[in-house]
C-alpha positions in Angstrom: 0.0 0.0 0.0 1.1 3.5 -0.8 1.5 5.9 2.1 -1.0 8.7 1.7 1.7 11.3 2.5 3.3 10.6 -0.9 0.1 10.8 -2.9 -0.4 13.8 -5.1 -3.9 15.0 -6.4 -4.2 16.3 -9.9 -6.9 16.9 -12.5 -7.6 14.0 -14.8 -6.4 14.1 -18.5 -7.7 12.2 -21.4 -4.5 10.2 -21.4 -5.6 8.8 -18.0 -8.6 7.1 -19.5 -7.2 3.6 -19.4 -6.3 3.7 -15.7 -9.7 5.4 -14.9 -11.5 2.7 -16.7 -9.7 0.0 -14.8 -10.6 1.6 -11.5 -14.1 2.1 -12.7 -14.4 -1.6 -13.1 -13.2 -2.1 -9.5 -16.1 0.2 -8.5 -18.5 -2.0 -10.3 -18.9 0.1 -13.4 -16.9 -1.6 -16.2 -15.9 0.6 -19.1 -13.3 0.6 -21.8 -10.6 3.3 -22.0 -12.4 4.6 -25.2 -15.7 4.9 -23.3 -14.0 6.8 -20.4 -12.2 9.1 -22.8 -15.5 9.9 -24.5 -17.2 10.5 -21.1 -14.4 12.8 -20.0 -15.0 14.9 -23.1 -18.7 15.0 -22.5 -18.5 16.4 -18.9 -19.8 19.8 -19.9 -19.7 22.5 -19.1 -16.3 22.0 -17.6 -17.1 24.6 -14.9 -19.7 22.2 -13.4 -17.5 19.0 -13.4 -14.1 18.0 -12.1 -12.3 14.6 -12.1 -9.4 14.4 -9.7 -6.8 11.6 -9.6 -4.7 10.3 -6.7 -1.3 9.4 -8.0 1.8 8.0 -6.2 5.3 7.8 -7.6 5.4 4.1 -6.9 2.0 2.9 -8.1 0.8 5.6 -10.5 -2.9 6.5 -10.5 -4.5 4.8 -7.6 -7.8 6.5 -7.4 -10.3 9.1 -8.8 -13.2 11.2 -7.8 -15.8 12.8 -10.0 -17.6 15.8 -8.5 -20.2 18.1 -10.1 -22.4 21.0 -9.2 -26.1 21.4 -10.0 -28.8 24.0 -9.6 -32.0 22.5 -8.4 -35.4 24.0 -7.7 -35.5 22.5 -4.2 -32.0 23.4 -3.1 -29.3 26.1 -3.4 -26.3 25.3 -5.5 -25.0 21.9 -4.4 -22.1 19.6 -5.2 -22.2 15.9 -5.4 -19.6 13.2 -5.4 -20.7 11.2 -8.5 -18.0 8.5 -8.0 -15.0 7.9 -5.8 -12.7 4.8 -6.0 -9.3 3.9 -4.6 -7.6 0.8 -5.9 -7.9 -2.4 -4.0 -4.8 -2.8 -2.0 -4.4 1.0 -1.7 -7.3 1.7 0.5 -7.1 3.1 4.0 -3.8 4.9 3.2 -5.2 8.4 2.9 -5.7 8.7 -0.9 -9.5 8.7 -0.6 -9.5 11.4 2.0 -7.2 13.5 -0.2 -9.5 13.0 -3.2 -12.6 13.9 -1.1 -10.8 17.1 0.2 -9.9 18.1 -3.4 -13.6 17.7 -4.4 -14.8 19.7 -1.4 -12.3 22.5 -2.1 -13.4 22.6 -5.7 -17.0 22.8 -4.6 -16.4 25.6 -2.1 -14.7 27.7 -4.8 -17.9 27.4 -6.9 -20.1 28.7 -4.0 -21.4 25.4 -2.7 -22.3 25.3 0.9 -22.1 21.5 1.2 -21.5 18.2 -0.6 -23.8 15.2 -1.1 -22.8 11.7 -1.8 -24.8 8.6 -2.6 -23.5 5.2 -1.7 -25.0 1.8 -2.4 -26.4 0.2 0.8 -24.0 -2.8 0.4 -20.9 -0.6 0.6 -20.5 -0.5 4.3 -16.8 0.3 4.2 -17.5 3.3 2.1 -20.2 4.4 4.5 -17.7 4.4 7.3 -15.2 6.3 5.2 -17.7 9.1 4.6 -18.7 9.2 8.2 -15.0 9.4 9.3 -14.7 12.4 6.9 -17.6 14.3 8.4 -20.5 13.2 6.4 -23.8 12.2 8.0 -26.3 9.7 6.8 -29.5 11.7 6.4 -31.8 9.7 4.1 -32.5 6.3 2.7 -34.2 6.0 -0.6 -34.8 3.7 -3.5 -33.3 4.3 -6.9 -35.2 3.7 -10.2 -34.1 3.8 -13.8 -35.5 3.3 -17.2 -33.4 2.4 -20.2 -34.0 4.0 -23.5 
């Protein structure tokens, strides 16, 4: 495991698509590098989305977070963690906290007063991670989708 002290956070680039795709698969959302590259290009406008990577000199890219802002009728401007993953074997070393902090700082700079995150009910380790980082569980809901 990489010590979190040596981990650097940076913005994602299209050339990172292959590593982002591999980590996305670990999160349970398999995708090809080509799909990820396309999705990175489609995150528009760029002022409302950011993808940060955790990178270590020894292991390269070990994690990512996607954060976005949205204006909703029922709330003031808010930010949401759309996805966060740290590679298996690299967890609990501080990279996830650094990614979350980068996302929170980005959101504050855009005028957000808070951050939301959704986490699947089966991800108990993730729930503990968010709680340790100051998040509180405030709602349980069901998610629905319809394919087109």
